[in-house]
C-alpha positions in Angstrom: 25.7 42.1 95.3 29.1 43.8 96.3 31.8 44.9 93.5 33.7 42.2 94.7 31.2 39.4 93.4 30.2 41.2 89.9 33.9 39.3 88.3 32.9 36.0 89.4 28.9 36.9 87.7 30.9 37.7 85.0 33.1 34.9 84.7 30.1 32.8 85.3 27.9 33.9 82.1 31.2 33.8 79.9 31.5 30.1 81.0 28.2 29.4 80.2 28.6 30.9 77.1 31.4 29.1 76.0 29.6 25.8 77.1 26.7 26.9 75.0 29.1 27.4 71.7 30.8 24.4 72.2 27.9 22.4 72.7 26.5 23.4 69.0 28.1 20.7 66.7 26.0 21.8 63.1 27.4 25.4 63.3 31.2 26.4 63.1 31.2 28.9 65.5 34.4 30.8 66.2 35.9 34.5 66.7 38.5 36.8 64.7 40.4 39.4 65.8 40.2 42.4 63.5 42.9 41.4 60.9 41.1 38.2 60.4 43.0 35.7 62.8 41.3 33.2 64.5 40.9 33.8 68.5 38.1 30.8 69.3 37.2 27.9 68.0 34.0 25.5 68.9 33.6 21.8 68.2 31.4 22.4 65.4 34.1 24.2 63.8 36.4 21.2 64.3 34.1 19.0 62.8 33.5 20.9 59.8 36.6 22.3 59.3 38.8 19.4 60.6 41.2 21.4 62.6 41.7 21.4 66.5 42.1 24.3 68.6 45.2 24.0 68.8 46.3 23.6 65.5 44.0 26.8 64.2 44.1 29.5 67.0 46.0 32.5 65.8 46.1 31.1 62.1 44.1 33.7 59.4 40.9 32.4 58.5 41.8 32.9 54.8 43.4 29.4 54.7 39.2 28.0 54.7 38.8 29.3 51.5 39.5 28.0 48.0 43.0 29.0 46.4 40.8 30.8 43.7 38.9 33.1 45.9 42.2 34.0 47.7 43.8 35.0 44.8 40.5 37.0 44.2 40.9 38.9 47.6 37.7 37.2 48.8 38.8 36.9 52.4 39.4 40.5 53.1 36.4 41.6 51.2 34.1 39.6 53.8 35.8 41.6 56.6 35.4 44.9 55.2 32.0 44.4 54.1 31.2 43.0 57.6 32.7 46.0 59.2 31.3 48.9 57.2 27.5 47.0 56.4 27.6 45.5 60.0 27.0 42.0 58.4 28.2 40.1 55.7 26.3 36.6 54.4 26.6 34.6 51.8 27.3 31.0 50.3 30.0 29.6 48.5 32.8 26.7 48.7 35.1 26.4 51.5 38.2 24.0 52.4 38.4 21.4 55.2 41.6 20.6 56.4 42.3 17.5 54.6 41.8 19.7 51.2 38.5 18.5 50.6 35.7 21.2 49.6 32.2 21.6 51.1 29.6 24.3 50.5 28.8 26.7 53.5 26.6 29.1 54.5 28.6 31.8 56.3 27.3 34.9 58.4 30.3 37.2 59.4 29.2 40.0 62.3 31.3 42.7 63.6 32.3 42.6 67.2 32.3 46.6 68.7 33.2 48.1 71.9 31.1 50.1 73.7 32.4 53.0 72.1 32.4 51.6 68.6 35.7 50.5 68.4 36.1 47.3 66.1 37.2 44.3 68.6 36.8 41.5 65.8 34.5 39.4 64.1 31.8 36.7 64.9 31.8 34.4 62.2 29.1 31.3 61.9 29.6 28.5 59.2 27.2 26.0 58.4 27.7 23.1 55.5 25.3 22.7 53.3 26.8 20.6 51.0 24.1 17.6 51.5 21.7 20.4 50.5 23.8 21.8 47.7 23.8 18.4 46.1 20.2 17.9 46.4 19.6 21.1 44.9 22.2 20.1 41.9 20.4 16.8 41.4 17.2 18.9 41.5 18.6 21.4 38.7 20.2 18.6 36.8 16.8 16.8 36.7 15.2 19.8 35.7 17.5 20.4 33.4 17.8 17.1 32.0 14.1 16.7 31.6 14.1 20.2 29.5 16.5 19.1 27.5 14.8 15.8 26.7 11.5 17.4 26.2 13.0 19.9 24.1 15.2 17.7 22.0 12.5 15.2 21.2 11.5 16.0 17.5 9.4 12.9 17.0 6.7 13.9 19.6 4.8 17.1 20.7 5.3 17.1 24.4 3.4 20.4 25.8 1.0 21.2 28.9 -2.0 22.5 28.9 -4.1 24.5 31.7 -7.5 23.0 33.1 -9.2 25.1 30.5 -7.1 23.8 27.4 -4.8 26.5 27.1 -1.6 25.8 26.0 1.1 26.7 28.7 4.4 24.9 27.5 5.8 24.0 23.9 8.6 21.9 22.9 11.1 21.1 19.5 8.9 18.0 18.7 5.7 20.2 18.7 6.9 23.1 16.8 7.9 20.5 14.3 4.6 18.5 14.1 2.7 21.1 14.2 4.5 24.1 12.7 3.7 26.7 15.3 6.5 28.4 17.1 6.0 28.7 21.3 5.6 32.7 21.0 2.5 32.0 18.4 0.9 29.0 20.3 1.2 29.8 24.1 -1.8 30.9 25.5 -3.8 29.6 22.3 -6.5 27.0 23.0 -5.4 23.5 22.0 -8.5 23.1 19.7 -7.1 24.6 16.8 -5.1 21.5 16.3 -8.5 19.7 15.5 -10.4 19.4 12.0 -13.3 21.6 11.8 -15.9 18.8 11.7 -14.4 17.3 15.0 -14.7 20.8 16.5 -18.2 20.6 15.6 -18.5 17.4 17.3 -17.2 18.9 20.3 -14.4 16.8 20.5 -11.3 19.0 21.9 -14.0 19.4 25.4 -14.6 15.1 25.1 -11.1 14.6 25.6 -10.8 17.0 28.5 -13.6 15.8 30.3 -12.3 12.1 29.7 -9.0 12.8 31.0 -10.3 14.5 33.7 -12.9 11.8 34.9 -10.5 8.9 34.1 -6.9 10.4 34.3 -6.0 9.4 30.9 -7.6 10.0 27.3 -5.8 8.2 24.4 -7.0 7.7 20.3 -6.1 8.2 16.5 -7.2 10.8 14.8 -6.8 13.1 11.8 -5.0 16.5 13.3 -4.4 20.1 11.5 -0.9 21.6 11.1 -0.5 25.4 11.0 -0.5 25.4 7.7 -3.6 23.7 7.2 -2.2 20.4 6.1 -3.7 17.3 7.6 -1.9 14.4 9.9 -3.2 11.4 11.6 -1.8 11.6 15.1 -1.7 9.1 18.5 -2.5 11.3 21.0 -2.3 10.7 24.6 -3.6 13.0 27.3 -3.3 13.0 31.0 -4.8 14.7 33.5 -1.8 16.2 36.5 -3.1 17.0 39.6 -0.9 18.6 42.6 -0.4 17.2 46.1 -3.5 18.3 47.4 -5.3 16.3 44.0 -6.5 19.4 42.8 -6.6 19.7 38.7 -3.8 21.8 37.5 -3.4 21.0 34.1 -3.1 18.3 31.3 0.2 16.5 29.6 -0.1 16.1 26.0 1.7 13.9 23.9 1.0 13.6 20.0 3.1 11.4 17.5 2.5 12.1 13.8 1.8 8.5 12.7 0.5 9.3 9.2 3.6 7.2 7.7 3.0 4.1 9.6 -0.9 4.5 8.8 0.0 4.6 4.7 2.2 2.1 5.4 -0.5 0.0 7.3 -2.6 0.9 4.2 -0.3 -0.4 1.8 0.0 -3.6 3.5 -3.6 -4.3 3.3 -3.8 -3.0 -0.3 -0.8 -5.9 -0.8 -2.4 -8.4 1.3 -5.7 -7.8 -1.2 -4.0 -7.9 -4.2 -2.2 -11.1 -2.8 -5.5 -12.1 -2.3 -6.7 -11.5 -5.5 -3.6 -13.4 -6.6 -4.6 -16.4 -5.2 -8.3 -16.0 -6.6 -6.5 -15.5 -10.1 -4.6 -18.6 -9.6 -7.3 -20.9 -8.4 -9.6 -19.8 -11.7 -6.7 -20.8 -13.7 -6.0 -24.0 -12.2 -9.9 -24.8 -12.2 -10.3 -23.4 -15.9 -7.1 -25.2 -16.9 -8.2 -28.4 -15.5 -11.9 -28.3 -17.1 -10.8 -26.5 -20.6 -9.3 -29.3 -22.0 -12.5 -31.9 -21.5 -14.5 -28.6 -22.3 -13.0 -27.7 -25.6 -12.9 -31.7 -26.6 -16.9 -31.6 -26.2 -17.3 -28.3 -28.4 -14.7 -29.8 -31.1 -17.6 -32.7 -31.0 -20.2 -30.3 -30.9 -18.9 -27.5 -33.8 -17.8 -30.3 -36.5 -20.7 -32.2 -36.1 -22.9 -29.2 -36.2 -20.8 -28.0 -39.7 -21.1 -31.5 -40.7 -24.8 -31.8 -40.5 -25.2 -27.8 -41.8 -23.4 -29.4 -45.1 -25.6 -32.2 -45.5 -28.6 -30.1 -45.2 -30.1 -28.2 -48.0 -30.4 -24.0 -47.4 -33.8 -24.2 -47.4 -34.5 -26.8 -44.7 -36.5 -25.2 -41.7 -34.0 -26.9 -39.2 -31.1 -24.5 -40.4 -31.1 -21.3 -38.6 -31.8 -23.1 -35.5 -28.4 -25.4 -36.2 -26.5 -22.3 -37.2 -27.7 -20.6 -33.7 -26.7 -23.6 -32.4 -23.1 -23.3 -34.3 -22.7 -20.0 -33.2 -23.5 -20.3 -29.6 -20.6 -23.6 -29.4 -18.4 -20.9 -31.3 -19.2 -18.2 -28.4 -18.7 -20.9 -25.7 -15.3 -21.6 -27.2 -14.3 -18.0 -26.9 -15.4 -17.7 -23.3 -13.0 -20.6 -22.5 -9.9 -18.7 -24.4 -11.1 -15.3 -22.5 -11.1 -17.4 -19.3 -7.7 -18.8 -20.2 -6.5 -15.7 -21.1 -7.6 -13.4 -18.3 -6.4 -16.3 -15.7 -3.4 -17.2 -17.3 -2.2 -14.2 -18.9 -2.3 -16.0 -22.3 -1.3 -13.2 -25.2 -4.0 -11.6 -27.6 -3.7 -12.3 -30.9 -4.6 -8.6 -32.6 -5.7 -8.2 -36.1 -7.1 -5.3 -38.0 -10.9 -4.6 -37.0 -13.3 -2.4 -37.8 -15.1 -1.9 -34.3 -18.1 -0.3 -36.3 -18.7 -3.6 -38.4 -18.0 -5.7 -35.2 -20.3 -4.0 -33.4 -23.0 -3.9 -35.9 -22.5 -7.9 -36.6 -23.2 -8.5 -32.8 -26.5 -6.7 -33.0 -28.6 -10.0 -33.0 -26.9 -11.6 -30.9 -26.8 -8.8 -28.0 -30.2 -8.2 -28.5 -31.3 -12.1 -27.9 -28.8 -11.8 -24.6 -30.1 -8.6 -23.1 -34.0 -9.4 -23.5 -37.0 -7.6 -24.7 -36.9 -5.1 -21.9 -33.9 -3.4 -23.5 -34.0 -1.0 -26.4 -30.0 -0.7 -28.1 -29.4 2.4 -30.2 -26.4 2.1 -32.7 -24.5 5.2 -33.5 -21.8 3.7 -35.8 -20.5 6.6 -38.4 -18.8 5.6 -41.4 -15.3 5.9 -42.7 -13.6 5.0 -39.3 -10.3 3.7 -39.1 -9.6 0.3 -38.1 -7.8 -0.7 -34.9 -5.7 -3.6 -34.3 -7.3 -5.7 -31.8 -8.6 -9.5 -31.1 -12.0 -9.8 -32.4 -13.0 -12.3 -30.1 -11.8 -10.3 -26.6 -13.7 -7.5 -28.1 -16.8 -9.0 -28.7 -16.4 -10.4 -25.3 -15.7 -6.8 -23.8 -18.7 -5.1 -25.5 -21.3 -7.8 -24.6 -19.9 -7.7 -20.7 -20.4 -4.1 -21.0 -24.2 -4.2 -22.3 -25.1 -7.0 -19.7 -23.7 -4.5 -16.9 -25.8 -1.9 -18.7 -28.5 -3.7 -18.8 -28.6 -4.9 -15.2 -28.0 -1.3 -14.0 -31.7 -0.8 -15.0 -33.7 -3.5 -13.6 -37.2 -2.1 -15.2 -35.7 -1.9 -18.8 -34.5 1.0 -20.6 -32.1 2.2 -23.7 -28.5 1.4 -24.1 -27.0 3.4 -26.2 -23.8 2.0 -28.4 -21.7 4.9 -30.0 -18.1 4.5 -31.8 -16.4 7.8 -32.5 -13.2 8.6 -34.4 -11.2 10.9 -31.8 -7.9 12.9 -31.7 -6.3 12.8 -28.3 -4.2 16.1 -27.4 -1.8 16.3 -24.5 -3.9 16.5 -21.0 -7.0 14.7 -22.6 -8.9 13.2 -19.5 -8.3 9.8 -20.2 -4.5 10.8 -19.7 -3.6 9.0 -23.5 -0.5 9.4 -25.4 -1.3 11.9 -28.2 -2.8 10.4 -31.2 -5.7 9.3 -33.5 -7.9 6.6 -31.2 -11.1 4.9 -31.9 -13.6 5.5 -28.9 -15.9 2.6 -28.5 -18.7 3.9 -25.7 -21.7 2.0 -24.1 -23.8 4.5 -22.0 -27.1 3.5 -19.9 -29.7 5.8 -17.7 -29.7 3.1 -14.6 -28.7 3.3 -11.3 -25.1 4.9 -11.5 -22.1 4.6 -9.1 -20.9 6.4 -6.0 -16.9 7.7 -5.8 -16.6 5.0 -3.7 -18.3 2.1 -6.4 -16.6 4.0 -9.0 -13.0 3.8 -7.4 -13.3 -0.3 -6.9 -15.1 -0.9 -10.4 -11.9 -2.2 -12.0 -11.1 -4.4 -9.4 -11.2 -8.4 -10.2 -13.9 -9.9 -8.3 -15.6 -6.5 -7.1 -19.0 -6.1 -7.7 -22.2 -4.9 -6.5 -24.7 -7.3 -8.2 -26.0 -10.0 -5.8 -24.8 -13.8 -4.8 -24.9 -15.6 -8.7 -25.4 -12.8 -10.4 -22.0 -11.5 -11.2 -18.2 -12.6 -10.8 -16.5 -9.3 -10.9 -14.6 -10.0 -13.7 -16.7 -8.3 -16.7 -14.9 -4.8 -16.1 -11.3 -5.9 -15.2 -11.0 -8.3 -18.3 -12.3 -5.2 -20.6 -9.7 -3.0 -18.6 -7.0 -5.6 -18.9 -7.9 -5.9 -22.8 -8.0 -2.2 -23.4 -4.4 -1.5 -21.7 -2.8 -4.5 -23.4 -3.9 -3.3 -26.7 -2.3 0.3 -25.9 -5.9 2.0 -25.0 -7.6 2.8 -21.9 -11.2 2.4 -20.4 -12.7 5.1 -19.0 -16.1 5.4 -16.8 -18.1 7.9 -16.1 -20.8 7.4 -13.6 -23.2 9.4 -10.8 -25.7 8.1 -9.1 -29.4 8.3 -10.4 -27.7 9.7 -13.8 -26.3 6.4 -15.4 -22.8 5.4 -16.4 -21.0 5.6 -19.4 -18.3 3.3 -20.3 -15.5 4.2 -23.1 -13.2 2.1 -24.4 -10.1 3.8 -26.1 -8.1 2.0 -28.6 -4.9 3.7 -30.7 -5.9 3.7 -34.4 -3.9 1.5 -36.9 -1.8 2.6 -39.5 -3.1 -0.4 -41.6 -6.4 -0.3 -43.3 -8.8 -3.1 -44.1 -9.2 -3.6 -47.9 -12.7 -1.9 -48.8 -13.6 -4.8 -51.1 -13.6 -7.2 -48.6 -16.2 -7.9 -46.6 -16.5 -8.8 -43.0 -17.0 -12.7 -43.2 -20.0 -14.3 -40.9 -18.8 -17.5 -39.4 -22.1 -19.6 -41.0 -21.3 -17.7 -44.4 -17.7 -18.2 -44.8 -16.1 -20.4 -47.2 -13.6 -22.9 -46.5 -9.6 -22.0 -47.1 -8.6 -23.8 -50.1 -5.9 -26.9 -49.0 -3.1 -26.7 -51.0 -3.0 -30.4 -51.5 -4.1 -31.3 -54.9 -5.3 -35.0 -54.2 -6.9 -37.3 -51.3 -4.5 -37.2 -48.3 -4.0 -40.4 -45.8 -4.3 -39.0 -42.6 -3.8 -40.5 -39.2 -5.9 -39.0 -36.7 -4.7 -39.5 -32.7 -6.9 -38.8 -29.8 -8.1 -40.5 -26.5 -11.6 -39.0 -26.4 -13.8 -41.2 -28.8 -15.8 -38.4 -29.5 -13.3 -36.0 -30.8 -11.7 -38.8 -32.7 -15.1 -39.6 -34.2 -15.7 -35.8 -35.0 -12.0 -35.7 -36.7 -12.4 -38.7 -38.6 -15.7 -37.5 -40.1 -14.3 -33.9 -41.0 -11.6 -35.2 -42.7 -13.8 -38.0 -44.7 -15.9 -34.9 -45.5 -12.9 -32.7 -46.7 -12.2 -36.2 -49.2 -9.5 -37.4 -47.0 -8.9 -41.1 -46.0 -8.7 -40.9 -42.1 -7.1 -43.4 -40.0 -7.8 -43.5 -36.3 -6.1 -44.4 -33.3 -7.0 -44.2 -29.4 -3.4 -43.8 -28.5 0.0 -43.0 -28.7 1.0 -46.7 -28.9 -1.7 -47.5 -31.5 -0.4 -44.5 -33.7 3.1 -45.8 -34.0 1.7 -49.5 -35.1 -0.1 -47.9 -37.5 2.5 -45.7 -38.9 4.7 -49.0 -39.1 2.2 -51.2 -40.9 0.9 -48.4 -43.3 3.8 -46.5 -44.8 1.4 -44.3 -47.3 0.3 -41.9 -44.3 0.7 -38.2 -45.6 -0.2 -36.5 -42.2 -0.8 -37.0 -38.6 -3.1 -35.2 -36.4 -2.6 -36.0 -32.6 -4.4 -34.6 -29.4 -1.3 -33.5 -27.0 -2.6 -34.0 -23.4 -3.1 -38.0 -23.5 -2.2 -40.6 -20.9 1.0 -42.6 -20.7 2.6 -40.7 -24.1 1.6 -36.8 -25.0 1.4 -35.5 -28.2 4.9 -33.8 -28.2 6.4 -36.9 -27.2 4.8 -38.8 -30.0 5.9 -36.0 -32.0 9.3 -36.8 -30.9 9.1 -40.2 -32.2 7.7 -39.9 -35.5 10.1 -37.1 -36.0 12.8 -39.8 -35.6 11.6 -42.0 -37.7 10.0 -40.8 -40.1 11.4 -37.3 -40.4 9.6 -36.0 -43.4 5.9 -36.6 -42.2 4.0 -33.4 -41.1 2.2 -33.4 -37.8 -0.2 -31.3 -36.3 -0.8 -31.1 -32.5 -4.3 -30.2 -31.4 -4.7 -28.9 -27.9 -7.6 -27.9 -25.8 -5.6 -26.8 -23.1 -2.2 -27.4 -22.1 1.5 -25.5 -21.6 3.7 -27.0 -24.0 6.8 -28.0 -23.0 10.0 -25.8 -24.2 12.5 -27.2 -27.1 10.5 -29.1 -29.1 12.2 -31.9 -31.1 10.3 -30.2 -34.2 8.4 -27.5 -34.9 4.5 -28.4 -35.0 1.8 -27.0 -36.3 -0.8 -26.3 -33.6 -4.5 -26.4 -34.0 -6.6 -25.3 -31.0 -9.4 -27.1 -29.9 -12.1 -26.9 -30.5 -11.8 -26.4 -33.9 -14.2 -26.7 -37.0 -14.1 -27.9 -40.6 -12.4 -24.7 -41.8 -9.6 -24.7 -39.1 -8.9 -28.4 -40.2 -8.6 -27.8 -43.5 -6.4 -24.7 -42.9 -4.2 -26.4 -41.1 -3.6 -29.3 -43.2 -2.8 -27.0 -45.9 -0.6 -25.0 -43.3 1.5 -28.3 -42.4 1.8 -29.2 -45.6 3.2 -26.1 -46.5 5.3 -25.6 -43.5 7.2 -29.2 -44.1 7.6 -27.8 -47.8 9.2 -24.9 -46.9 11.8 -26.6 -44.4 13.3 -26.4 -40.8 13.5 -22.5 -40.8 9.4 -21.9 -41.3 7.9 -20.3 -38.0 5.3 -22.4 -36.0 1.9 -20.9 -36.5 -1.2 -21.4 -34.3 -4.3 -21.7 -35.8 -7.6 -20.4 -33.3 
């Protein structure tokens, strides 16, 4: 090649270079003179920046910068850095012709002559706005996720490595478990488990299941840093990389102790409702049969008393009749106790000497428990009296004795003790300080474990077989003691026997020392205030009761008139004006006893009335105050009712209604 051909060759190379640069559209490639003015412009620059070559040639490149960067001297700093260091490279915001900003990657290289003279700068710019948006979106997502995880306080969210060591820790984990991040990172997650779960290998098992199945979920007890336990819902998910290799576990733990307690409380409430429905059913059943059963007992009690009064004391059948009478009285007391338990009837407290009550039940208890049981009574002298319902207290003692017997299938000894006790503050019974009488029944039978002991007072809870217990015994005794201001205390251990204590507050009043305890068979009749024989009208729709009442009235020396209905009774009163008193049943068809009393009160306002009821809830606001006589009743009850009815009517309307049992 001759010298004339070299310019053509150079021009050809330059043309190819120009065509190459102009063909590049993904990069802005252009030249600057030493002062920063644009001296060349490719198509990529026009696409990125929006300027045509004619618009930008000879303009200073600083117009591509943001206003704040220009004010900060960034264009001059870029050129000086490139000239001094041979290159400048960075990312930053640039401005298009229309004012729109874009994120650019910029490289500025100095152009030097063969002798090192600065001729200008080569500038390459790439639009990275889309990549920036993706990066910012990713960073925003990661930031939001981190904020979310760190901000969740109701859940413990953390990561485990494949071996189970904690690798991340959020605020919820710190709140629930009590560890700060610096305390727990790198520690094995098994420390959150109870000792018994660790011994069973639960931590390793949960990781194995999550690894094998991808997920592990359950609810169980976990342990906080301070050693306290909480009930947790736990989810453990296995985390794999793109190649499918296990890189760790994501663990979510929630404290559900409050929810579990609420569920337990709901279960307890449901059980209480179920028990309440049982009690209501018992109340309805008992109330339904009580009237008829008490009518039968009235006939039995009345006729037995009449037979005993007609027999000589030395007759051989007298003891048998007395036993039958006692049994009927116990049956009547049982009905009253069932009504009291099922319908919440009021107790009738009176001064009771517990030692005398226990001693008086000696023979009955011995017959009830059988020959395999030895009964030992420990009854000290000079005990204070308590205010209690004697019938209910006798039933409570009999229940405790039967329970003690059933705990010793092969027989054994039952010890009944009564003690005068002073209760101080902090006593194991949690009673108020004061003086109490404690009655205990102790056996050496099977005893109860803690689970059974915790439920022993629940209505209908029993460990006896079907047909061998109702589960009402201890609950009735517990309710009786609480109603009287006392407490039931049970001490029992498996194989060591049971001791049941009934604590009752001592009464301030003392029973007269010269008044012996009256037994039913030895007690005399209460004298009637009437000094003459009375004409008494008895009204009852039950023929047996009516016949029995008539016989008892005649035995008491009165003239008895009978009516099988309220209508018949009103007719008799109209025809025989000399009637002195009316005894009427309440639960009668067509017209009740209360309704009959209202009719009598309107026509014969001064005529005393005794209302006899086996079981009935009397309507509120009776037209007059009535003398009430509960069925079953005996001669003593009947005579006492007659006397009090006459005395009440003589005292006037201000006299309060009395109820006899």
